[in-house]
ZAVOSE-654997 format. One record per atom (N, C-alpha, C): residue number from 1; residue in one letter; atom name; x, y, z. Coordinates in pm, 1 decimal. Last residue first. Layout:
# ZAVOSE-654997
+-----+---+----+----------+----------+----------+
|   k | r |  a |       c1 |       c2 |       c3 |
+-----+---+----+----------+----------+----------+
| NUM | a | CA |        X |        Y |        Z |
...
+-----+---+----+----------+----------+----------+
# end
This chain:
# ZAVOSE-654997
+-----+---+----+----------+----------+----------+
|   k | r |  a |       c1 |       c2 |       c3 |
+-----+---+----+----------+----------+----------+
|  94 | t |  N |   1342.2 |   9377.6 |  17738.6 |
|  94 | t | CA |   1427.4 |   9292.7 |  17823.9 |
|  94 | t |  C |   1376.6 |   9288.0 |  17964.5 |
|  93 | l |  N |   1173.4 |   9550.7 |  17615.6 |
|  93 | l | CA |   1168.8 |   9411.6 |  17572.0 |
|  93 | l |  C |   1250.9 |   9320.2 |  17662.7 |
|  92 | d |  N |   1235.5 |   9797.4 |  17719.1 |
|  92 | d | CA |   1105.6 |   9741.8 |  17750.9 |
|  92 | d |  C |   1097.2 |   9593.6 |  17716.6 |
|  91 | e |  N |   1485.1 |   9841.5 |  17601.0 |
|  91 | e | CA |   1478.2 |   9823.4 |  17746.0 |
|  91 | e |  C |   1345.8 |   9760.2 |  17787.0 |
|  90 | d |  N |   1405.6 |   9881.8 |  17335.5 |
|  90 | d | CA |   1488.7 |   9765.9 |  17368.9 |
|  90 | d |  C |   1485.0 |   9736.8 |  17518.3 |
|  89 | a |  N |   1269.0 |  10124.2 |  17367.0 |
|  89 | a | CA |   1195.6 |  10005.7 |  17323.4 |
|  89 | a |  C |   1273.2 |   9879.0 |  17356.7 |
|  88 | l |  N |   1481.5 |  10292.9 |  17436.0 |
|  88 | l | CA |   1374.6 |  10268.5 |  17532.9 |
|  88 | l |  C |   1290.6 |  10146.9 |  17495.6 |
|  87 | t |  N |   1630.7 |  10278.6 |  17195.9 |
|  87 | t | CA |   1690.3 |  10242.3 |  17324.2 |
|  87 | t |  C |   1582.3 |  10208.4 |  17426.7 |
|  86 | n |  N |   1444.3 |  10375.8 |  17007.0 |
|  86 | n | CA |   1497.5 |  10240.1 |  16994.7 |
|  86 | n |  C |   1557.5 |  10191.7 |  17127.0 |
|  85 | l |  N |   1409.6 |  10637.4 |  17105.2 |
|  85 | l | CA |   1295.5 |  10546.2 |  17092.6 |
|  85 | l |  C |   1342.3 |  10401.3 |  17087.7 |
|  84 | m |  N |   1672.3 |  10735.1 |  17076.9 |
|  84 | m | CA |   1613.1 |  10724.2 |  17210.7 |
|  84 | m |  C |   1493.8 |  10628.5 |  17208.6 |
|  83 | e |  N |   1693.1 |  10728.1 |  16799.1 |
|  83 | e | CA |   1788.1 |  10652.2 |  16880.3 |
|  83 | e |  C |   1731.7 |  10631.3 |  17020.9 |
|  82 | e |  N |   1490.0 |  10906.1 |  16729.8 |
|  82 | e | CA |   1479.3 |  10765.2 |  16690.8 |
|  82 | e |  C |   1573.4 |  10678.3 |  16773.2 |
|  81 | v |  N |   1603.5 |  11143.8 |  16831.6 |
|  81 | v | CA |   1477.3 |  11093.2 |  16886.1 |
|  81 | v |  C |   1460.8 |  10945.3 |  16852.5 |
|  80 | m |  N |   1830.3 |  11168.7 |  16668.1 |
|  80 | m | CA |   1846.3 |  11160.4 |  16812.2 |
|  80 | m |  C |   1720.5 |  11101.0 |  16876.5 |
|  79 | e |  N |   1709.4 |  11188.6 |  16416.8 |
|  79 | e | CA |   1801.1 |  11078.1 |  16444.5 |
|  79 | e |  C |   1818.8 |  11057.6 |  16594.4 |
|  78 | w |  N |   1563.6 |  11428.4 |  16447.4 |
|  78 | w | CA |   1493.5 |  11301.1 |  16425.4 |
|  78 | w |  C |   1583.2 |  11182.8 |  16458.9 |
|  77 | e |  N |   1776.4 |  11610.6 |  16469.4 |
|  77 | e | CA |   1684.4 |  11594.4 |  16581.8 |
|  77 | e |  C |   1608.4 |  11461.9 |  16569.3 |
|  76 | e |  N |   1890.2 |  11584.0 |  16217.3 |
|  76 | e | CA |   1970.1 |  11554.5 |  16336.0 |
|  76 | e |  C |   1880.5 |  11529.2 |  16456.9 |
|  75 | d |  N |   1685.9 |  11672.0 |  16048.9 |
|  75 | d | CA |   1728.9 |  11532.2 |  16042.2 |
|  75 | d |  C |   1806.9 |  11492.4 |  16167.7 |
|  74 | s |  N |   1434.9 |  11886.4 |  16191.1 |
|  74 | s | CA |   1570.1 |  11862.9 |  16141.3 |
|  74 | s |  C |   1603.7 |  11713.9 |  16143.0 |
|  73 | e |  N |   1170.7 |  11880.9 |  16297.3 |
|  73 | e | CA |   1193.5 |  11912.7 |  16157.4 |
|  73 | e |  C |   1333.5 |  11879.9 |  16105.8 |
|  72 | i |  N |    907.1 |  11787.3 |  16490.9 |
|  72 | i | CA |   1051.6 |  11770.7 |  16478.4 |
|  72 | i |  C |   1084.7 |  11784.6 |  16330.5 |
|  71 | q |  N |    657.0 |  12016.5 |  16596.7 |
|  71 | q | CA |    702.1 |  11909.2 |  16509.4 |
|  71 | q |  C |    854.1 |  11907.1 |  16504.8 |
|  70 | y |  N |    566.0 |  12078.5 |  16930.4 |
|  70 | y | CA |    633.2 |  12126.7 |  16810.3 |
|  70 | y |  C |    677.0 |  12007.4 |  16727.1 |
|  69 | l |  N |    322.1 |  12168.1 |  17172.6 |
|  69 | l | CA |    390.5 |  12064.7 |  17095.1 |
|  69 | l |  C |    447.6 |  12125.0 |  16968.0 |
|  68 | a |  N |    285.8 |  12287.8 |  17490.2 |
|  68 | a | CA |    298.1 |  12332.3 |  17352.0 |
|  68 | a |  C |    379.4 |  12225.6 |  17279.3 |
|  67 | l |  N |     55.9 |  12207.3 |  17751.8 |
|  67 | l | CA |    177.5 |  12179.5 |  17676.4 |
|  67 | l |  C |    170.9 |  12244.1 |  17539.2 |
|  66 | d |  N |    -96.5 |  12193.3 |  18038.1 |
|  66 | d | CA |    -77.5 |  12295.8 |  17936.3 |
|  66 | d |  C |     57.6 |  12276.1 |  17867.3 |
|  65 | d |  N |   -177.6 |  12056.8 |  18263.1 |
|  65 | d | CA |   -191.5 |  11990.9 |  18132.5 |
|  65 | d |  C |   -170.3 |  12087.2 |  18016.7 |
|  64 | e |  N |   -136.4 |  12227.7 |  18477.7 |
|  64 | e | CA |    -65.3 |  12100.6 |  18474.3 |
|  64 | e |  C |    -68.0 |  12035.5 |  18336.0 |
|  63 | e |  N |    -84.0 |  12572.9 |  18424.9 |
|  63 | e | CA |   -175.5 |  12459.0 |  18422.5 |
|  63 | e |  C |    -96.1 |  12330.6 |  18405.0 |
|  62 | n |  N |     83.0 |  12782.7 |  18396.6 |
|  62 | n | CA |     85.2 |  12714.6 |  18525.6 |
|  62 | n |  C |     -5.6 |  12593.3 |  18529.4 |
|  61 | g |  N |    251.3 |  12801.5 |  18076.3 |
|  61 | g | CA |    164.4 |  12846.9 |  18183.7 |
|  61 | g |  C |    177.7 |  12764.1 |  18309.2 |
|  60 | k |  N |    365.2 |  12513.2 |  17914.2 |
|  60 | k | CA |    318.4 |  12650.5 |  17904.1 |
|  60 | k |  C |    232.5 |  12683.5 |  18024.4 |
|  59 | e |  N |    641.0 |  12311.8 |  17841.4 |
|  59 | e | CA |    529.6 |  12337.0 |  17931.4 |
|  59 | e |  C |    494.8 |  12484.8 |  17922.2 |
|  58 | e |  N |    710.2 |  12191.1 |  17520.7 |
|  58 | e | CA |    742.1 |  12285.2 |  17626.5 |
|  58 | e |  C |    618.5 |  12300.6 |  17712.9 |
|  57 | y |  N |    836.7 |  11925.5 |  17311.1 |
|  57 | y | CA |    732.8 |  11997.8 |  17383.8 |
|  57 | y |  C |    790.7 |  12092.5 |  17486.8 |
|  56 | r |  N |    862.5 |  11756.5 |  17005.1 |
|  56 | r | CA |    933.0 |  11834.4 |  17106.6 |
|  56 | r |  C |    824.3 |  11910.8 |  17179.9 |
|  55 | f |  N |    714.9 |  11437.3 |  16941.1 |
|  55 | f | CA |    713.0 |  11582.9 |  16934.4 |
|  55 | f |  C |    811.9 |  11638.8 |  17035.4 |
|  54 | a |  N |    626.2 |  11144.6 |  16763.9 |
|  54 | a | CA |    713.8 |  11212.2 |  16858.6 |
|  54 | a |  C |    710.1 |  11362.7 |  16832.7 |
|  53 | f |  N |    424.1 |  10859.0 |  16734.6 |
|  53 | f | CA |    444.7 |  10998.3 |  16698.9 |
|  53 | f |  C |    532.4 |  11062.0 |  16805.2 |
|  52 | v |  N |    406.7 |  10533.0 |  16609.5 |
|  52 | v | CA |    450.5 |  10620.0 |  16718.3 |
|  52 | v |  C |    473.6 |  10759.2 |  16662.2 |
|  51 | e |  N |    195.5 |  10283.3 |  16537.4 |
|  51 | e | CA |    248.5 |  10405.7 |  16478.8 |
|  51 | e |  C |    278.4 |  10501.9 |  16592.9 |
|  50 | v |  N |    207.1 |   9938.3 |  16532.4 |
|  50 | v | CA |    207.7 |  10056.0 |  16618.8 |
|  50 | v |  C |    270.5 |  10173.5 |  16544.5 |
|  49 | e |  N |    -16.6 |   9734.1 |  16362.1 |
|  49 | e | CA |    117.3 |   9790.2 |  16364.4 |
|  49 | e |  C |    112.3 |   9921.0 |  16441.8 |
|  48 | d |  N |   -251.5 |   9563.7 |  16575.5 |
|  48 | d | CA |   -218.8 |   9654.6 |  16466.3 |
|  48 | d |  C |    -73.0 |   9696.6 |  16476.8 |
|  47 | g |  N |   -280.9 |   9430.4 |  16813.1 |
|  47 | g | CA |   -232.7 |   9353.6 |  16699.2 |
|  47 | g |  C |   -202.7 |   9439.4 |  16577.4 |
|  46 | e |  N |   -550.0 |   9626.4 |  16917.3 |
|  46 | e | CA |   -449.4 |   9528.2 |  16956.5 |
|  46 | e |  C |   -409.8 |   9446.8 |  16834.3 |
|  45 | k |  N |   -592.1 |   9943.9 |  16760.3 |
|  45 | k | CA |   -639.9 |   9808.8 |  16789.7 |
|  45 | k |  C |   -523.2 |   9718.3 |  16826.7 |
|  44 | q |  N |   -594.5 |  10272.6 |  16881.4 |
|  44 | q | CA |   -521.2 |  10169.5 |  16809.6 |
|  44 | q |  C |   -567.6 |  10031.2 |  16854.1 |
|  43 | e |  N |   -692.8 |  10486.1 |  17013.7 |
|  43 | e | CA |   -789.4 |  10394.8 |  16953.4 |
|  43 | e |  C |   -723.6 |  10284.2 |  16872.0 |
|  42 | a |  N |   -473.2 |  10636.9 |  17087.5 |
|  42 | a | CA |   -541.9 |  10559.0 |  17191.0 |
|  42 | a |  C |   -636.5 |  10456.9 |  17130.7 |
|  41 | p |  N |   -171.7 |  10651.3 |  16903.5 |
|  41 | p | CA |   -316.7 |  10673.3 |  16906.3 |
|  41 | p |  C |   -384.0 |  10582.4 |  17008.0 |
|  40 | v |  N |    115.0 |  10728.0 |  17107.1 |
|  40 | v | CA |     49.2 |  10639.8 |  17010.5 |
|  40 | v |  C |   -100.2 |  10669.9 |  17015.6 |
|  39 | v |  N |    407.4 |  10937.5 |  17160.6 |
|  39 | v | CA |    267.6 |  10899.2 |  17182.9 |
|  39 | v |  C |    221.5 |  10802.5 |  17075.0 |
|  38 | a |  N |    672.6 |  11090.1 |  17324.0 |
|  38 | a | CA |    635.7 |  10988.6 |  17225.3 |
|  38 | a |  C |    496.2 |  10939.5 |  17260.7 |
|  37 | i |  N |    828.7 |  11402.0 |  17366.6 |
|  37 | i | CA |    721.2 |  11313.3 |  17406.8 |
|  37 | i |  C |    694.0 |  11216.9 |  17291.8 |
|  36 | y |  N |   1104.7 |  11593.2 |  17496.5 |
|  36 | y | CA |   1036.2 |  11521.7 |  17388.9 |
|  36 | y |  C |    931.6 |  11428.3 |  17447.0 |
|  35 | s |  N |   1276.9 |  11897.1 |  17560.3 |
|  35 | s | CA |   1197.9 |  11785.0 |  17609.5 |
|  35 | s |  C |   1120.2 |  11724.3 |  17493.6 |
|  34 | q |  N |   1607.7 |  12040.2 |  17564.8 |
|  34 | q | CA |   1478.2 |  12018.6 |  17500.1 |
|  34 | q |  C |   1410.0 |  11897.5 |  17562.7 |
|  33 | e |  N |   1874.5 |  12105.9 |  17612.9 |
|  33 | e | CA |   1772.1 |  12150.1 |  17707.8 |
|  33 | e |  C |   1631.7 |  12144.0 |  17645.5 |
|  32 | t |  N |   2075.7 |  11996.9 |  17471.7 |
|  32 | t | CA |   1995.2 |  12098.3 |  17402.0 |
|  32 | t |  C |   1889.6 |  12160.8 |  17492.5 |
|  31 | q |  N |   2192.3 |  11827.6 |  17661.8 |
|  31 | q | CA |   2277.1 |  11910.3 |  17576.7 |
|  31 | q |  C |   2199.0 |  12024.3 |  17511.8 |
|  30 | e |  N |   1977.2 |  11684.2 |  17779.9 |
|  30 | e | CA |   2048.8 |  11785.9 |  17856.8 |
|  30 | e |  C |   2128.9 |  11880.5 |  17767.9 |
|  29 | v |  N |   1671.8 |  11609.0 |  17680.9 |
|  29 | v | CA |   1807.7 |  11604.1 |  17628.1 |
|  29 | v |  C |   1884.5 |  11719.5 |  17692.5 |
|  28 | d |  N |   1418.8 |  11407.5 |  17830.6 |
|  28 | d | CA |   1485.7 |  11536.3 |  17815.1 |
|  28 | d |  C |   1624.9 |  11513.3 |  17759.8 |
|  27 | f |  N |   1118.5 |  11228.4 |  17749.4 |
|  27 | f | CA |   1260.0 |  11233.5 |  17786.2 |
|  27 | f |  C |   1314.5 |  11372.7 |  17757.8 |
|  26 | t |  N |    832.8 |  11021.3 |  17800.0 |
|  26 | t | CA |    891.8 |  11151.8 |  17772.6 |
|  26 | t |  C |   1039.2 |  11142.0 |  17808.9 |
|  25 | f |  N |    625.1 |  10763.9 |  17655.9 |
|  25 | f | CA |    725.9 |  10814.6 |  17747.3 |
|  25 | f |  C |    765.8 |  10955.4 |  17706.6 |
|  24 | l |  N |    362.7 |  10725.8 |  17559.6 |
|  24 | l | CA |    453.9 |  10612.8 |  17581.1 |
|  24 | l |  C |    559.9 |  10651.7 |  17682.0 |
|  23 | v |  N |     43.9 |  10842.2 |  17610.4 |
|  23 | v | CA |    184.2 |  10878.1 |  17623.7 |
|  23 | v |  C |    265.7 |  10751.1 |  17647.6 |
|  22 | e |  N |   -211.6 |  10804.6 |  17375.7 |
|  22 | e | CA |   -152.2 |  10755.6 |  17499.5 |
|  22 | e |  C |     -4.2 |  10791.0 |  17498.1 |
|  21 | f |  N |   -442.2 |  11042.6 |  17241.0 |
|  21 | f | CA |   -317.7 |  10966.5 |  17232.7 |
|  21 | f |  C |   -276.9 |  10919.9 |  17371.6 |
|  20 | l |  N |   -722.6 |  11145.1 |  17057.5 |
|  20 | l | CA |   -671.7 |  11101.3 |  17186.5 |
|  20 | l |  C |   -549.0 |  11012.2 |  17165.7 |
|  19 | h |  N |   -770.0 |  11434.6 |  16860.8 |
|  19 | h | CA |   -743.8 |  11291.1 |  16866.7 |
|  19 | h |  C |   -680.8 |  11258.4 |  17001.4 |
|  18 | e |  N |   -977.3 |  11682.6 |  16711.4 |
|  18 | e | CA |   -900.4 |  11636.5 |  16826.0 |
|  18 | e |  C |   -890.4 |  11484.5 |  16827.3 |
|  17 | e |  N |   -942.4 |  11879.5 |  16422.3 |
|  17 | e | CA |  -1007.2 |  11764.6 |  16485.6 |
|  17 | e |  C |   -917.0 |  11712.6 |  16597.5 |
|  16 | g |  N |   -805.9 |  12074.4 |  16285.9 |
|  16 | g | CA |   -868.7 |  12112.8 |  16411.4 |
|  16 | g |  C |   -942.4 |  11999.4 |  16481.4 |
|  15 | n |  N |   -661.2 |  11995.4 |  16074.5 |
|  15 | n | CA |   -799.2 |  12036.5 |  16046.4 |
|  15 | n |  C |   -874.8 |  12077.8 |  16172.8 |
|  14 | e |  N |   -424.1 |  11905.6 |  16178.0 |
|  14 | e | CA |   -419.7 |  12028.4 |  16098.5 |
|  14 | e |  C |   -559.0 |  12080.6 |  16062.2 |
|  13 | d |  N |   -540.0 |  11787.5 |  16504.2 |
|  13 | d | CA |   -467.9 |  11774.1 |  16377.9 |
|  13 | d |  C |   -475.1 |  11905.8 |  16301.5 |
|  12 | p |  N |   -483.0 |  11814.1 |  16859.1 |
|  12 | p | CA |   -559.9 |  11848.1 |  16739.0 |
|  12 | p |  C |   -474.6 |  11828.1 |  16613.6 |
|  11 | i |  N |   -454.9 |  11576.3 |  17107.2 |
|  11 | i | CA |   -376.3 |  11656.6 |  17013.2 |
|  11 | i |  C |   -463.3 |  11686.4 |  16891.9 |
|  10 | i |  N |   -482.5 |  11494.0 |  17441.2 |
|  10 | i | CA |   -557.5 |  11522.6 |  17319.2 |
|  10 | i |  C |   -473.1 |  11615.4 |  17233.3 |
|   9 | i |  N |   -334.8 |  11225.1 |  17626.1 |
|   9 | i | CA |   -343.5 |  11365.6 |  17590.3 |
|   9 | i |  C |   -423.6 |  11378.2 |  17461.5 |
|   8 | r |  N |   -299.1 |  11007.3 |  17905.8 |
|   8 | r | CA |   -355.2 |  11035.6 |  17773.9 |
|   8 | r |  C |   -359.1 |  11185.7 |  17751.4 |
|   7 | e |  N |    -65.5 |  10793.5 |  18066.1 |
|   7 | e | CA |   -138.9 |  10918.7 |  18061.6 |
|   7 | e |  C |   -187.7 |  10939.6 |  17918.6 |
|   6 | e |  N |     94.4 |  10576.8 |  18049.2 |
|   6 | e | CA |    -48.9 |  10549.9 |  18059.9 |
|   6 | e |  C |   -131.5 |  10678.2 |  18065.4 |
|   5 | k |  N |    358.9 |  10743.6 |  18212.6 |
|   5 | k | CA |    317.2 |  10640.6 |  18119.2 |
|   5 | k |  C |    171.7 |  10607.4 |  18148.0 |
|   4 | e |  N |    322.6 |  11093.3 |  18287.5 |
|   4 | e | CA |    335.5 |  10954.3 |  18329.1 |
|   4 | e |  C |    295.7 |  10860.9 |  18215.8 |
|   3 | l |  N |    503.3 |  11392.1 |  18284.2 |
|   3 | l | CA |    399.5 |  11309.4 |  18222.5 |
|   3 | l |  C |    426.5 |  11164.8 |  18258.1 |
|   2 | a |  N |    563.9 |  11620.8 |  18514.0 |
|   2 | a | CA |    617.0 |  11493.1 |  18471.0 |
|   2 | a |  C |    501.6 |  11411.3 |  18414.3 |
|   1 | m |  N |    607.6 |  11959.0 |  18492.5 |
|   1 | m | CA |    509.7 |  11851.4 |  18494.5 |
|   1 | m |  C |    575.4 |  11724.7 |  18442.6 |
+-----+---+----+----------+----------+----------+
# end
């Protein structure tokens, strides 16, 4: 499944409450064969500081919207994701 920019997904928090997020982008890392997704809260107000959340994800099952999200835990993985976020953000500004 190729997630598209402007797509929205619902992610439950640790209390089981569901929150709507807009997908900024997804990317794959060939070396690790991992996929990542960057999202922002959909209810974010214009002009607010943007809080971006990133997760490693895997497609589950045959359903188009069936994703398993995993928190990024290692420093090396975070550094790689931050580098990609910065690269893609710089491309959007130019």
